[in-house]
Steps between C-alpha positions, in 0.01 A plus 500: 500500500277766654732766647224642717439158648872463571501834678189416700647170615832664588306734727324198652836342585628825653175529700538150635867552582399818679251296702770255601726787608213662691442177692872489576485855631188400694710225661751765610223723630359218711831362628646842582188636670468785251133430427418504870699820544285671235160357587386817676484663155698806608735647238863428579831583333756233419747629766229512768377150414857375519539652847163366612583144395876498558553380143774600257400830335596415142301176504196673646518771234517252212223286648273802530574594139429147378178461695383836367580397142299182558201700626510364854601832662432865419765772463468873557783632286479857632513392864741212439280258694346159447180353642296182503131551415267356762348268241845356424584467868176303541667226295872560562518568874217305659658172613256267672194624311306310237602750231878515556702432182849491652528123467530543124817706545669210678353243262637650179873498579476168686327320215722645229810391692403146397487585128827314420371185669165521326682543167696184583173316563377604154790304353534214747154460652418497869476829679604713796417363846323721754802482727711679239308823552632752749338638814368799305266267312355356821456853634345606169237227523418615851476867404290431189236295682537545876293816530212354300496187717482704817239749380282291267527128576261485794307825453416449130619178336379253765171687536418343161496167687279581802484142628882477499525840665271370776693173541828682544344745744379203706844336513535320169823380341666668203777384268727753325662328201829650381491736796826683422586737783165432665296813432181310411528278809563797727217701345266207570627472857440871558152498351386173657630477860350154553624340178800271464717550193764283337728645235753305297757582237802312363728806525697497825580872485133593470397267784772641726367851436142387560588341834691810608210729412253275683721496809525878493121522471463270800258261333502130581211403274708490181723206415751538217639186336787480254407251232220386271138418578586131488723562803204604715334255735168368362315668787362752558267567211453863404194719469682742275803474273657786310731501200603859448704571187667158497298239307671589173843466669462140611709210377208260555181707483261210435637279779509794741136586434395137547688496831332824609155363416566191709571718802189718479227471762143441376368832379848652492626722221821566311560858384746550215642841409676525164638792297229665293591374155268403217488170315572670165839655426329790321326596825832505686665743256520783752746626765379266775514204265855593403598516868345160564668330203829645626433368849423164345821474299728629775335321792165319498538279194874447528501391865224248426693362203814484716316249721378293206159667519268603216595871508139618489609862505364817654242551224337157503156666512159406644426209266815311596451586868147366515598191298776417749256527789235284335755240391614474863149390597346824626135480399410867552735751338416863428662841466426738784369853431794671670610829348873520436708649221780249548349172626208265445346268759348153488326277753500122484309255717533126519 
């Protein structure tokens, strides 16, 4: 065997383990408020940060050391202080923006907590149901996507469909498939004051959160329904339907798409957002691809298989996505020219 290759791969394993530990420390930074406490970029000592946050000094000290070792914070050894560079704070302490990365810090520990159950499914088949995941996972989904929905959905993404943008502005009807905690629906309601939006999701916890958020926002133009699309009344028909980061999760993707098409108004459009993954494995051999395959194994694929679904997986790619849409009877299917490092977008018309 090649000893140099052994050494190189050992370093790869240590690097990846370091990444897992950094995400775990990121979880602590988010949950404890330490990132927010350091977002002003000012140098701070461990004792002063402990006093500022009311957290246990020894834990704060070790967290600062670990985050510095990971390259997330900077340390002035002579002054005995730590600081968060503004560029890091842009990603670590910017909740609600379209560039916030904090959702990943909740996602990692939550997904890996299901590793024993996923290992069981390798041996016995089936998978892990969505309901088995803790509240951190639901919050993670919200944090990973919520800011983008609020800041980009109406102002950028829907501008690619000017006729749909106009319909919604004039009081059209929109359908939010797999709405989760309702951030797409509420972003539509905010951007289009005359539109009427229906969101549905089979997860009761997510729907409860969506209804609570809508009530707090004081909007009565959004209806949230717990269930599947087949549970909706046949009327009304919808001018716009959105499937944001959920097509690959479905237990019955083909039947769901057929049902959506049957509920579209003439000239209406379905927008599908999927993780930006390529059709070829070789083109997914990168950090984002690794993250997505992990998401697939620990959530997207396994929860579909748990329901007897096909387990399409997070990295099903554009070819499979467009094939599903065409097979469901959509005659016009195309990829939209929306710039995004993490997602790709499709439009389908009946």
